[in-house]
Phi, psi and omega in degrees: 000131179249143180286163178298327180296319179294318180295317180297321179297319179295324179291325181290336178288351187291002177296146185283143177227159178301137179272108186294331180251034183299338181303329181277343179264335184303315179299327179295312179300322178296317180294321179299317178298318178296319179297323178293321181290326181271349180091002178294330173238154175231170172245140179231153181301133177287127179275141184310125175057027179294159183300146177231130182230161177303135180094350180292148181236141180221165168246118183230124182052038176083002180243148175283137185232130178245129173276097188278331182204153182223124181282185180290144181285146174219165180259123180285173181287000171265001178080017181248143179292144181209169176195164179268143183239152165252117185245130180251136179252152186287358177264010176090013177248171178212168176208154173252119182213171181274153179307313181296328178294317178294318178300317179297320180295319179293323178294320184290323181281109183293343180258007181298147182222150169264135177266122184285159174278150180280048182241012175067019176077199182299126184256324188238164177217120176285327175242161184246119177276165184299325183265008177287143176241121179291122184264332180145215185217144161274133179231150178235126183243154175235130184284142176257019180300147177265010174303131185308316182293314180294319179298321181293325184246025187307321186289345181236014174251118184226149172259130179247122181215171178227135181222153178267352182245197180288129184295320181299319178292325181298324186255011185302324182249036184304322185294345179259000187243120179301334178303329181255023178065026177053042181206158174297157181229159176249130177278114183257345178197146175221142178225119182287140181248147175229131171053055183218151177279110186296318183298315180293322180295316180298317179297323179296314180295318180295322178294320181298318183264012183306323179300342182245020181295134182283126180264099184223146180229130181233165174248130179283184185292349178260006179080013180270132180291135180228139178242095178299135186248006186251014179255140186224145179273072188221131177292151182303322181301322180291324178294315180297321179294320179297319181290326175297317180288329176296316179295324181279351179081021184240009183299328181296346180273357187234167173217157180269130180254105182295337181290323179257357181054045182208169176273143176220162180300131183300144183295336180261012179251132183304139180271010183278350185287000000 
């Protein structure tokens, strides 16, 4: 329990000071601005006293604000949970203030906005609400091709796709389709989607794993060269981890490293978290 005097003192410390390690945050703010311009991120009205978590981004008094760190929670003398925050502003300053102080500032500013993550919002649903709409499935396939290269690396070559229908029906004629490397495939994973734009989600996943995209060229039954673009040199575990982070809303903080075949913190994401 903290006294009102301690809380008031913490709030008074909230004056902005130069951010000495702003160099690690600057690329993030630049990327966020680009995402807003391209539509990868949007801004939504901040709801009164809405939850605030580490990594959240807001627009407050016309400036972009990043919640870079969050201290341990404590109960104020009003009986409400609170904690100290490290907040970074896009003009190179920072402040230490209480969670409730930031919420009050966001509530007070009628033009305050929350900046969304580029993860397209809630993707999955363990339970189905009445107003949920089944959008389809993320599916992961493994080729059964007898091509020497594919056979040698079969366990780490996967196709990542999104479909609105039954996956088994989708791949029923795989051996006749260059998209599936003209061979039967094995379905190794499926993830049900709710209320999501399938096209944008598929593009997001393909962009994330682009450094490991398989460069292959085949000829269809008419002798026309085809280059399937949905196959990746990625272990199943890394795909599952990416989808878990997508579900948690944190995929934007990571990037795929083909050298280690794993996810790592994105180079433009602050390492202070």
